[in-house]
DRENLORO-275937 format. One record per residue: x, y, z of N, C-alpha, C, O in turn. Coordinates in steps of 0.1 Angstrom, whole numbers, plus 2048, in hexadecimal, padded with zeros to 3 digits. Layout:
BEGIN
XYZXYZXYZXYZ/...
end
This chain:
BEGIN
70C8747C871B8727C97208747BB71C86D7B2/72A87D7B972F8807AC73A8757A97438737B0/73886F79D74186579974B86A78E747871785/75886779076286D78776586477B76A869771/76185777C76384E77175684A76B74C848772/75584A75D74984775774C83E74B755840744/74483474974682B73E74283073173A83B730/74682A72674282F71873A82471173D818714/73182870972981E7027318196F67378216EF/73080C6F47378066E972E8006DF7247FA6E3/7308026D27287FC6C872D7EE6C37397ED6C2/7247E56C27287D76BE7267D66AF71C7DA6A9/7307CF6A97307CD69A72E7BE6987367B669C/7237BA6927207AC68F7247A86817217B0678/72B79D67F72E79767272678B670727781678/71E78B66671578066371A77765771E77D64D/71B76A65871F76164E71375864B70D752654/70F75763E70474E63B70674064071173B640/6FB7396436FC72B64770372363C701724630/70B71964171371063871C71862F720712624/71F72563272772C62973572E62D73D735626/73972963974772B63E75172563575B72B632/74F71863175971162975A71961B76571A616/74E71D61674E72360975673160A75D734600/75473861575B74461776A74361777174A610/76F73961F77E73761F78373261278F73560E/77B72A60B7807255FE7827305F478B7305EC/77873A5F47797455EB78674E5EF78D7525E6/7887505FC7937586007A07515FC7A97585F6/7A17445FE7AD73C5FA7B073D5EB7BB73F5E7/7A573B5E37A773B5D47AB7495CF7B174A5C4/7A77545D67A97615D17B77675D67BB7725D1/7BE75F5DE7CB7645E37D675C5DE7D574F5DC/7E27625DB7EE75B5D77F47555E47EF7585EF/7FE74D5E28047465EE80A7505F880874E604/81175A5F38177645FC80D76C60380E76F60F/8027705FC7F77776037F076F60D7ED774618/7EF76260B7E97596147F17586217EC75862C/7FE75761F80775762A80676363380676363F/80676F62C80577C6347F877C63C7F7780647/7ED7776357E077763C7E076E6487DA771652/7E77636477E87596527F076065E7EC75E669/7FB76765A80276E6657FA77866C7FA779678/7F27806647E978A66A7DF7846737DC78867E/7D977966E7CF7726767D476C6837CE76D68D/7E07676827E676168E7E976C6987E776A6A4/7EE7786937F178369C7E47886A47E578A6B0/7D978969C7CD78D6A27C87836AD7C37866B7/7CA7766A97C676B6B37CE76C6C07C976A6CA/7DC76E6BE7E47706CA7E077B6D37DF77A6DF/7DD7876CC7D97936D47CC7906DB7C97946E6/7C37886D47B67856DA7B877C6E77B177E6F1/7C27736E67C576B6F27CB7726FE7C776F709/7D477C6FB7DA7837067D278E70C7D5793717/7C87937057C079E7097B979C7177B97A471F/7B37907197AC78E7267B678E7317B379273C/7C378972F7CD78973A7D079773E7D179A749/7D27A07347D57AE7367CA7B573E7CD7BD747/7BD7B373A7B27B97407B07B574E7AA7BC756/7B57A97527B37A375F7BE7A57687BF79F773/7C77AE7647D37B176D7CF7B677A7C77C077B/7D47B07857D07B37937D77C07977E37C2794/7D07C979E7D67D57A37D77D47B37CD7D17B9/7E27D77B87E47D77C77DE7E57CC7E57EF7CC/7D17E47D07CA7F17D37BF7EE7DC7BB7E27DF/7B97F97E27AD7F87EA7A58047E77AA80E7E2/7988037EA78F80F7E97898127F67838097FD/78A81E7FA78582380877A82D80677B8367FD/77082D80F76783881076983F81E768838828/76C84C81D76F85382976485D82C761866823/75E85C83775286583B75686D84775A867852/75687A84675988285274D88C85474989384B/74988D86073E8968647458A286C74C8A0876/7428AE8677478BA86E73B8C18747328C686D/73A8C288172F8C98887328D688D73C8D8894/72A8E088A72C8EE88F7208F18987148EF894/7238F58A47198F88AE71A9078B372590B8B6/70F90E8B470F91C8B870C91C8C77019198CB/71691F8CF7159208DE71092E8E270F9308EE/70C9368D97079438DD71194E8DE71D94B8DC/70E95A8E270195E8E76F79628DC6EB9658DF/6FC9638CF6F39678C46F495E8B86FC9558B8/6EB9608AF6EB9588A36F895B89B6FC96689A/6FE95089570995188D70495287E6FE94887A/70895C87770395E86A70E95B86071A95C862/70995585471295284971E94A84D72A94E84B/71C93F85372693685872C92F84D725929845/73A92F84C74192884174C920847753924850/74D91484275890A84676190783B75D905830/76E90883E77890483477E8F68387838F4843/77C8ED82F7808DF83278A8D98287888DB81C/7948D382D79E8CC8247998BF81F7928B8827/79C8BC8137978B080C7A28A78087AE8AB807/79F89A8077A98918007AA8947F27A08997EC/7B58917EC7B88957DE7BE8897D67C087E7DB/7C088C7C97C78827C07D68847C17DB88F7C2/7DD8797C17EC8797C17F186F7B87EB8647B6/7FD8717B38048677AA8138677AC81886F7B3/81985D7A782885A7A882C8567B682E84A7B8/82D85F7BF83185C7CD8268567D58288507DF/81A8587D080D8517D580484F7C98068557BF/7FB8467CB7F28427C07E38437C67DE8387CA/7DD84E7C67D08507CC7C78587C37CB8627BD/7BB8537C17B185A7B87A485C7C079F8527C6/79E8687C079186A7C57878657BB78586B7B1/78085B7BF7758557B676885D7B776285F7AC/7658617C27588697C47598707D176086D7DA/75187B7D27508837DE74388B7DE73E88F7D4/73E88C7EA7328957EC73289C7F9738897803/72C8A77FA72B8AF80671D8B28097158B6800/7188B181570B8B481970B8BC8267148BB82E/7008C48286FE8CC8346F18C883A6E78C9834/6F28C28466E68BC84D6DF8B28436D28B2843/6E68AA83C6E18A08336DD8A58266DA89C81D/6DD8B28236D98B78166E58B980D6EE8C1811/6E78B28026F38B47F96F48C27F56EB8C97F2/7018C67F47048D47F070E8D47E57178CB7E6/70D8DD7DC7178DE7D17248E57D77228ED7E0/72F8E27D173B8E87D67468E87CB7458E07C1/74F8F17CD75B8F27C47678F27CC76A8FA7D5/7708E77CA77C8E67D27878EF7CD7888F17C1/78F8F37D679B8FB7D27A88F37D67A78EB7DF/7B28F67CF7BF8EE7D27CA8F87D57CD9017CD/7D08F67E17DC8FE7E57E88F67E17E88EC7D9/7F48FB7E68008F47E28018E67E88078DE7E2/7FB8E47F47FD8D87FB7F18D07FE7F28C5802/7E58D67FC7D98CE7FE7CD8D47F67CE8DF7F0/7C28CD7F77B68D17F07AB8D47FA7AA8CD804/7A38DF7F87998E380278D8E87FC78D8EB7F0/7828EA8047768EF7FF7708F880A7718F5816/76990280676190A80F75390780E74D908803/74C90481A73E90181A73790B82273A90E82D/72C91181C72491B82271891482971090E822/71791483670C90D83D7019178416F7912848/70292383E6F792D8416F893284F703933855/6EC9348556EC93A8636EA92E86D6E392486A/6EF9308796EE9268846E892E8906EF936896/6DB92B8946D593189F6DD92D8AC6E49238AC/6DA9358B76E09328C46DB9248C86CF9218C8/6E591B8CD6E290E8D16E09048C76DE8F88CA/6E19088BA6DE8FE8AF6EC8F98A96F68FF8AC/6EB8EF8A16F78E989B6F48E688C6E98E4888/6FE8E68846FE8E18767098D88747148DA879/7078CE86C7118C38697148C385A70B8C2852/7218C48577268C284972B8B48487348B0850/7268AD83F72B89F83C73389E82F72D8A2825/73F89A83074789882474A88982274F88382A/74688481674887681375187680674D87B7FC/75C86F80776586D7FC76985F7FA76C858804/76885A7EE76D84C7EB77A84D7E377A8547D9/7848467E87918467E27968387DE79382E7E4/79D8387D37A482C7CF7B382E7D27B88387CD/7B98267DA7C78277DE7CE81B7D97CB8107DD/7D981D7D17E18127CC7EF8127D47F381C7D9/7F58067D48028057D980C80C7CF80B80A7C3/8158137D48208197CC82B80F7CB83180B7D5/82E80A7BF8397FF7BE8468057C38498117C4/84F7FB7C785C7FF7CD8648077C38668037B7/8698137C787181B7BF87F8137BD8858107C7/8838117B189080B7AF89A8167AC89A81C7A1/8A28197B58AB8257B58BA8217B48BE81A7BD/8C08257AA8CF8237A98D582F7AF8D483A7AA/8DC82E7BA8E283A7C18EB8427B88EB84E7B9/8F183C7AE8FA8437A58F284C79B8F8855796/8E584979A8DD8517908D785D7978D1865790/8D885E7A48D28697AC8DB8767AA8E78757AC/8D58807A58DD88D7A28E08957AF8DE8907BA/8E58A17AD8E98A97B88E28B77B88E28BE7C1/8DB8BA7AC8D58C77AB8C68C77B08BE8BF7AA/8C38CF7BA8B68D07BF8AE8DB7B98B48E77BA/8A38D97B389B8E47AD8988EF7B78978ED7C3/8978FC7B28959077BB8889067C388890B7CE/87E9007BC8718FF7C48718F47CE8688F47D7/87C8EC7CF87D8E27D98868E57E48868DF7EF/88E8F07E28998F37EC8928F77F98988F4804/8868FC7F988090080687D8F480F87C8F581B/87D8E880987B8DC8128888D78188898CC81E/8938DF81689F8DC81E8A18E582A8AB8E4831/8988EE82B8998F88368928F48438898EC842/8978F884E8918F485B8848FB85D881906857/87C8F686686F8FC86B86F8FB87A86F8F1880/86E90788086E90888F863900895857901890/8668F889F85C8F18A68578E489F84F8DD8A5/85D8E28938598D688C8658CE8868678C3889/86C8D587D8788CE8768848D787A8898DE871/8888D88868928E188A8A08DD8858A38D1883/8A98E78848B78E48828C08E788E8CA8EE88C/8BB8E389A8C38E68A68D08DF8A48D28D589D/8DB8E48AB8E88DF8AA8E98D08AC8F08C98A6/8E18CB8B68E28BC8B98DB8B48AD8E08A98AB/8D18BA8A68CC8B389B8D68B388F8D88A8889/8DC8BE88D8E68BF8828F28B68858F68AF87C/8F78B68919028AE8948FF89F89390789788E/8F389B8978EF88D8968EE8898878F287E883/8E889187F8E688F8718F488D86A8F6884862/8FD89686D90B89586791288886C919882864/90F88487891687887D91186C876918863873/90486C8738FE86086C90385F85D907854859/90386A85690786A84891686A84691B86783B/91D86F85092C87084F93087884392C884841/93887283A93D87982F93587682293A879817/92A87082392286C81891D879810918882817/91E8798039198847FB90D8817F390588A7EE/90B8747F08FF8707E88F28727EF8F186C7FA/8E98797EA8DC87C7F18D486F7F48CE86E7FF/8D48667EB8CD8597ED8D38527F98CC84E802/8E08517F98E784A8048E58518128E384B81C/8E585E8118E286681E8D58628238D385F82F/8CB86381A8BD86081E8BB8528238B485082D/8C284981D8C183B8228C883982F8C2832838/8D383F8318DA83E83E8D184384A8D083D854/8CB84F8478C28558518B684D8548B184C85F/8B18478498A583F84A8A78338538A083085D/8B282C8518B58208598B98248688B681D871/8BF8308698C28348778B683887F8B583488B/8AD8408798A184488089883888489283888F/89782E87B88F82287F89581B88B88D817894/8A281B88D8A88158988A981E8A48AB81A8B0/8A782B8A28A88358AD89C8348B789E8358C3/8908318B28848308BA8808218BB8838198B3/87881F8C586E8148C586081A8C585E8248CA/8588138BD84A8198BB8418188C784080E8CD/83B8248C98318258D48288318D182D83C8CF/81B82F8D181283A8CE8148458D98168428E5/8148528D481685D8DD8098668DE8018668D5/80886C8EA7FC8748EC7FF8838E77F588B8E6/80C8868E68108948E28178948D581F88B8D3/81589E8CD81C89F8C08298A68C382A8B08C9/8348A08BE8428A58C18488AA8B48468A48A9/84F8B68B58578BA8AA8648B18AA8668A98B3/86C8B38A08788AB89F8818AB8AB8868A18AF/8848B78B088D8B98BB8888B28C888F8AB8CF/87B8B48CB8758AD8D687589E8D58778968DE/8728998C887388B8C58818858C888387A8CD/88B88D8C38998898C589D8878D38A587F8D7/89788F8DC89A8908EA8928868F28948858FE/88887F8EC8808768F488886C8FC8918668F7/88486A90888A85F91187F85991987985F921/87D84C91788484390E8818468FF87784E8FC/8888418F68868448E887A83C8E287C8328DB/86F8418E686283A8E185A8458DA8578508DF/8578428CD84F84C8C58468458BC8468398B9/83D84E8B68338498AC83784E89F84285489D/82E84D89583185188783685F88683F86287E/83086888D83487688C84287989184988188C/84587289C8538738A285E86E898867875895/85B86289286485D88886686687C87186A878/85A86B87785A87286B86088086D868885865/85C88787886189587A87089587C87789E877/87588B88488388A88688A88887989588E876/88587E87188B87B86488C88785B89688A855/88188E85A88189A85188B8A48568928AA84D/88C8A78638968B18688A48AC8658AC8B4860/8A78A08678B489A8648B789B8558C289F851/8AE89784D8B089783E8B38A68398BC8A8832/8AA8AF83E8AC8BD83A8BA8C283F8C08CA838/8BE8BE84A8CB8C28508D78BE8478E18C5847/8D68B383F8E18AF8378DD8B18288E48AC81F/8D38BA8258D08BE8178C78B580F8C68B7803/8C08AC8168B68A480F8A98AA8108A48AB81C/8A28AF8058958B480788B8AA80C88B89F807/8838AE8168798A581C86D8AC82186E8B8825/8628A68218558AB82684C8A082B84F894829/8428A483383989A83982D8978318288A0829/82888B83281C88782C81288483781587C840/80788B8387FD88A8427F188383D7EC887832/7ED8788437E187083E7DC8668487DD868854/7D885B8427D285084A7D98438467DE84283B/7DA83A8507E082D84D7D68228517D381F85D/7D081C8477C681184A7CE80484B7CE7FC842/7D48028577DD7F68587DC7F18677D87F9870/7E07E58697DF7DF8777E77E78817E47E788D/7F27EE87C7FA7F68857F280088C7F5804898/7E88058857DF81088B7D280B88F7C8813890/7D07FE8907C47F88967B97F788C7AD7F588F/7BC7F987F7B17F88757AF7EA8707B57E6866/7A77E28777A67D48747977D18717947C586E/78E7DA8727807D887177B7DE8647837E485C/76E7DE8627687E385676A7F285576C7F784A/7697F986076C80886077580C86B776804875/77B81786A78581C87478382B87777E83286D/78582F88378483D88679084588079B841882/78D8508797978588737A185D87D7AD85F87A/79C8608897A58658937AF85B8997B985E89F/7AC84E8977B484389C7BE83E8927C8838896/7BD8418857C683C87C7CE8478747D3845869/7CF85387B7D785D8757E58598747EA85287C/7EC85D8697FA8588678028638607FD86B859/80F86286281886B85C82486385682985A85D/82786684A83386084383B86B83C83887783E/84486883384E87182E84F87081F84D865819/85387B81985887C80B86588280B86788D811/86E87D80387B88480187D8867F287787F7EA/8848907EE8878937E089588F7DD89E8947E3/8968877D28A38837CD8A48887BF89C8847B6/8AE8917BC8B08967AE8B188A7A48B88807A7/8AB88C7998AB88378E8A087779189E86F788/89B87779D89186C7A08848737A387A86E79E/88487D7AB8778847AF8748817BE87D87D7C6/8678837C18638807CF8618717D285B86A7C9/86686D7DD86685E7E086085D7EE8648647F7/8568537F08508527FD85784980685E83F802/85784B81385D84381E85384282984B84B82C/85283682F84B83483C85482E846859823844/85783585186183085A85C82786586382286D/84F82586584981C87084181086A83D808872/83F81085D83780585883E7FF84C841806843/8417F284C83F7E88578477EB8638527F1862/8437E786E8497E987B8577E587B85A7D9878/8607EE87F86E7EA8818767E98748827E7874/86F7EB8688767EA85B8747F685387D7FB84D/8677FB85386480784B86480383C8667F8838/86180D83486180B82586781881F862823821/87181581787882081087581F8018798157FB/86E8297FC86A8297EE85F81F7EB85D81B7DF/85681C7F584B8137F38408177FC843819808/8348187F782881B80081D8137FB8198127F0/81780B80580C8028017FE80A8027FE816806/7F48037FE7E78097FD7DF80C80A7D481180A/7E68098157E080D8227E381C8257DD82182E/7EB82281D7EF83081F7E58398177E683A80B/7DD84181E7D484A8187D985881A7DA85D826/7DC85F80F7E386C8107D98778137CF87880C/7DC87F81D7D488B8207DA89781A7D389F814/7E789981C7EE8A58167FD8A381880189C821/8048A980F8138AA8118168B88178118C2812/81E8B88218208C482982E8C782B8368BF82F/8328D38278408D88288438DD83684F8DD839/8398E083D83C8E584B8388F384E8378F7859/8368FB84383290984582490A84C81B903848/82391385581691685C81090A863804909866/8199008678148F486E8158F787D80C8F2884/81F8FE88282090089081A90E89381E91888E/80F90D89C80791989F8069198AE8019108B5/80A9248B480A9268C381191A8CA80C9168D4/81C9168C482490C8CA81E8FE8C98248F48CE/8138FC8C180D8EF8BF80E8EB8B080E8F38A7/8108DE8AE8118D98A08038D689B7FC8CD8A1/7FE8DD8917F18DB88C7F28D887D7F48E2875/7F18CC8797F48C786C7E98CC8627DD8CE866/7ED8CE8567E38D184B7DF8C38467E48B9849/7D58C483D7D08B88367C28B48397BB8BB840/7BE8A98337B08A58347AB8A38427B389F84B/79F8A78457998A785379C8B485A7968B6865/7A58BC8557A88C985C79E8D385779B8D484B/7998DB86078E8E585B78E8F18657948F1870/7888FB86078690886877890E86477290A85A/77491886C76791E86976792C86D76F930875/75E93486775C94286A74E94686874693E862/74A95286D73C95786B73D96686A74796C86E/73296B86673197A86472E98187272697C879/73598C87573299488172F9A287C7339A6871/7279AA88471F9A589071399D88C71099D880/70C99789570E9988A471998E8A871C9858A1/71F9908B47299868B97229788BB7169788C0/72996E8B87249608BB7309578BE73B95B8BC/72D94C8C37379428C67349358C072A92E8C3/73C9318B673A9248AF74691B8B275191F8B0/74390F8B674D9058B874B8F98AE7408F78A9/7568F28AB7558E78A275A8DA8A77638DA8B0/7568CF8A275B8C28A57598B98997518BC890/7608AE89875E8A688D76189789176889489A/75A88E88975C88088B75D87A87D757880873/76386F87B76486986E76885A86E76E855878/76585386376984586276F84385476C84A84A/77783985377D83484777882684577A81D84E/77182383A76B81683877181082A76E817820/77880582A77C80081D7717FA8167697F281B/76F7FE8097657F880176B7EB7FB7637E17FA/7777EB7F777E7DF7F278B7DD7F87947E67F6/78D7D380079A7D08077997C380E78F7BF813/7A57BC80E7A67AF8157B17B181F7BB7B881E/7AF7A982A7BA7A98347BF79A8357B7791837/7CC7998347D378C8337DA7898407E1791846/7D977C8447E17778507E776A84C7E076084C/7F476A8497FB75E84580375985280B760857/80074C85580674686180D73985E80772F85C/81B73A85D82272D85A82472586782472A872/82471886682670F87183571087583E71386D/83870D88284670D88684C6FF8848596FE884/8446F588284A6E88808486E387283E6E786B/8516DB86D8506D58608496C786184E6BF869/83F6C585A8376B885A8396B184D8356B5842/8406A584E84269C8428496A48378466A282B/8526AC83B85A6B48318536C082B8586C6822/8476C483183F6CF82C83E6DA83683D6D7842/83E6E683283B6F283A82D6F58388286F682D/8256F68438176F984281570784581970C850/80F70F83C80C71D83D7FD71F83B7F871C831/7F77258457E87278457E67368427EC73F848/7DD7388387DA7468347CB7498377C2741833/7C975383F7BB7588417B976583A7C176E83B/7AE7658327AB77182A79E77782F79377182D/79E78383579278983A78E79483079679D82D/78279482C77D79F8247787AB82D76D7AA832/7807B582E77D7C08377767CB82E7737D6834/7747C982176D7D281975E7D181A7597C781F/7577DB8167487DA8167427D480A7367D1809/74B7D08007467CA7F474B7BB7F57557B87FB/7447B27EE7487A47EE7557A27E67577AA7DC/75D7987E97697957E27667877DB76377D7E2/7677867CE76477A7C77717757C077A77C7BE/7717687BD77C7627B57897647BC7937687B6/7897627CA7957647D279F7597D079C74D7D1/7AC75C7CC7B67527CA7C37567D17C67627D2/7C974D7D77D57507DF7E17487D97E073C7D6/7ED74F7D87F97487D480474B7DE8077577E1/80A7407E38157427EC8227437E482573A7DC/82A74D7E68367507DE84274C7E78447517F2/8497427E385573D7EB86173D7E286173E7D6/86D73D7E987A73C7E287C72D7DE87C7247E6/87D72B7D187E71D7CB88B7167D088C70A7CE/89471E7D58A07187DA89E7107E78A57077EA/8937147EE89170E7FB8847067FC8826FD804/87A7097F386D7037F48686FF7E686C7067DC/8616F47E585A6F17D884E6FB7D78476FE7E0/84B6FF7CA8407077C88337007CB8326F47C9/8297087CF81C7027D28117087C88137137C4/8077017C57FD7067BC7F57117C27F47137CE/7EF7197B97E67247BD7D971E7C37D47147BD/7D57237CE7C971E7D57BD7277D27BE7337D2/7B27217CF7A67287CC79D7287D979871E7DD/79B7347DE7937367EB7857387E877C7347F0/78273E7DC7747407D876F74E7DC7767587DB/76274F7E075C75C7E375D75F7F375B7567FB/75F76B7F675F76F80475677B80675A786802/74B77A80D74278580F74878F81875278C81F/74379B8197487A68227477A183073D79C835/7527A383775379F84575779184875878D853/75778983D75A77A83F76977783C770780837/76D76B84077B76783F77C75A83777475083A/78575982E78874C82779674782C79E74F831/79873A82A7A573582F7AA72A8267A272381F/7B77298257BD71F81C7CB71C8227D1724829/7CF70F8207DC70B8257E570781A7E2700810/7F270C81B7FC7098118066FF8178086FF823/80B6F580F8146EB8148206EA80B8226E0804/8296F580B8356F480383F6E98088426E9814/8446E180084E6D780485C6DE8068606E77FE/8626DB81286E6E281687B6DB81087C6CF811/8836E380A8906DD80589A6DD8108996E5819/8A56D580E8AF6D48188B56E181C8B86E3828/8B86EA8128BF6F68158B670081E8BC70A823/8A96FD8208A17068278A270583689F70E83E/8A76F983A8A96F78498B36FF84F8BE702849/8B170485B8BA70C8628BA71B85E8C4722861/8B071F8568B072C8508A373385389972C857/8A274085289674885389174C84589A74E83D/88474C84387F74E83687375883786C758841/87175F82C86576882B85C762820860760815/85075F82484675A81B83C76581783876D81F/83976680A83077180582476A7FF8257607F8/81977080180C76B7FB8067767F38047817F8/8017737E77FA77C7DE7EC7777DD7E976B7DA/7E277F7E07D477C7DF7CD7857D57CE7917D6/7C777F7CB7C07877C17B17847C37AD7797C7/7A978E7BF79B78D7C17947977B87997A17B5/7877947B577F79E7AE7757A47B777079E7C0/7727B17B57697B87BE7637C47B676A7CB7AF/7567C67B77507D17B074F7DE7B974F7DD7C5/74F7E97B274C7F67B97447FF7AF7437FC7A3/73D8097B47358127AC73D8177A0737819795/74A81A7A275282179775D81879276281B787/76180E79A76C8057957697F77997647F47A4/76B7EE79076A7E07937757D978B7797DD780/77B7CF7917877C978B78D7BF7947877BA79E/7997BB7907A17B17987AB7B87A17B37C079C/7AA7B67AE7B37BC7B77BD7B27BD7BB7A67BC/7C77B87C37D27B07C97D57B47D77D67C07DA/7D67AA7E07DB7AD7EE7E77A47F07E87997EB/7F07A97F87FD7A27FB7FF7A180A7FB7AA811/80579680E80879481C81578C81D81A786813/81B78C82882878482A829780838823786841/83277683B83477284884276C84884776783E/84976C85385676785585675A85C84D758865/85F75085985F74486086E73F861875741857/87173A86C87E73486E87D72586F875720877/88571E86788470F86789070A86E89C70D86A/88E7028778996FC87F8A16F387789D6EF86C/8AD6F087C8B66E78748B06D98728A86D587A/8B46D38678B06C68648B36BC86F8BF6BB872/8A96B68758AC6AD8818B56A187D8B369C872/8BE69E8868C66928848BE6858858B568588D/8C167B87D8B966F87D8BB66888B8C6668890/8B16618908B265989D8BD64F89B8C164B890/8C364A8A78CE6418A78CA63489F8D262F897/8BE62F8A28BA62289B8B962488C8BD61C884/8B36308888B263387A8C06348748C2630868/8C963A87B8D663C8768DD62F8748E462C86A/8DB62687E8E161887D8DC6118718E360A86A/8CF61286F8C960B8638CE6118568D160984D/8D061E8558D66248498E461F8478E861B83C/8EC61E8528FA6198508FA60A84C902606843/8F06028518EF5F484E8EC5F283F8F15EA838/8E25FB83B8DE5FA82D8E95FE8248EB5F8819/8F16088288FC60C82090760181F90D5FF814/9095FA82A9135EF82A90F5E48229175DE81A/9025E18228FC5D681A8FE5DA80B9025D1803/8FB5E68088FC5EB7FA90A5EA7F590D5E67EA/9145ED7FE9225EC7FA9265DE7F892D5DA7EE/9225D58019255C67FF91F5C17F29265BA7EB/9125C47F090C5BF7E39135C47D79155BD7CE/9175D17D891E5D77CC92B5D07CA9305CD7BF/9325CD7D593F5C67D493E5B87CF9465B47C6/9345B17D39315A37CE92E5A37BF93459B7B8/9265AD7BB9235AE7AD92F5B17A59315AB79A/9375BA7AA9445BE7A294D5B27A19535B0797/94E5AA7AC95759E7AC9525947A395A58D79C/9455927A393F58879994258C78B945583783/94159978894359D77A95259B77695459776B/95B59D77F96959A77C96C58C779973588770/96658378296857478096256F77396856776C/95757576F95157076395957475795A56D74D/95F58075796758574C97457C74A97957A73F/97957775698556E75598256174E98B55B748/97655C74F97255074897155273996E549732/
end
């Protein structure tokens, strides 16, 4: 397996001080320096000491990321009637991405029937691919190409966009992403009319994109589909039930109709929405589509219209999103069918004559090497003025998670802060649990709240080891502060009356004493 990261050897420098010579050393230094020089030396020494103190904190900075190993087997079978000669397969690969995604290929290898083969990848405008020569395939025989890639995927932090800073000039190389694509991102009259209705007289590209984003999220209810729909077919669905491709294709068509450059991102989503809750998942079960839009002065910005469910994410993509390719739409619709480009897509050919028939199939899995799954469950009732929130942390990675710590982040206006909880080590496939008990302040009652939990942990990998971060959240509604029982209310009034009487007697006594 080829590794892209490699450590460097460091030389250690030893400073030796003779026994019982430390005091003598500092005495000589002090006597040889004037007062001003000594002060400068002290400042330098203090600065070095401070840098030494903060260095471990910087090196231990947690990254919100996961590491995945994706294994795909491509099988070629010769159904006859003759031997297939010089069979070659063209296979799309996962690639490195930055800014709108944060994905790095840590290692990759390709083998044919278990024997590693050397390869040189090529890069097109929208994806990366490799051609593998598998040789000859006799009648009735098969050959299997196995591609194994390990990726580190980080969360893309929320884009902070000031609408007024978004320009109006679209670069010439981006203009093509405002054009329609037949059968995929159509500009049919009803699409254009609907887009114009949503944005009305808005001219700012960011605000247009945002209005369309919120509208498409509410246009559908989510339901997995058996058929891939272009934007027009998705728009006409009745009932309005669609999956990620319906949301994304319709959004792209609407955005392009009002001049916002947009294209599709085809990849995988290792998230509960797509059933990825175990150590490995089938690549065919977790396929996902999301969107990129181009905003002048900002650049490409990612959007996901279906995750989180009913809310989506505008300008933010978490590490469950594994990018296969960015697709503008050209050459996607073939013979009336939508056939996406990107990782896992492949084709094959062979030399003729003689005539032969070769068919292909593929299977694959995604296995997280380093990843945690969080389940935060707040209680519905308040016990002794405290909200009880239970956190379950499952290690779905193949590597152990050590030094696991959890912090519940709450709004200090409504809850008292709670200490960080130390969960300890969690082996692969195991679950750790911890309970938080934030005290509820009076203003929290009768309101809904979002609780966030940050979990940091250490985990090793062949090429990367460090401190990772996983985030989770849950919503909770706290009922109104219950009224005190009648007996308790009577007691409170009685105590208040007694307090008033005692205060009055004390005040009267003080007045009488002063008169004497």
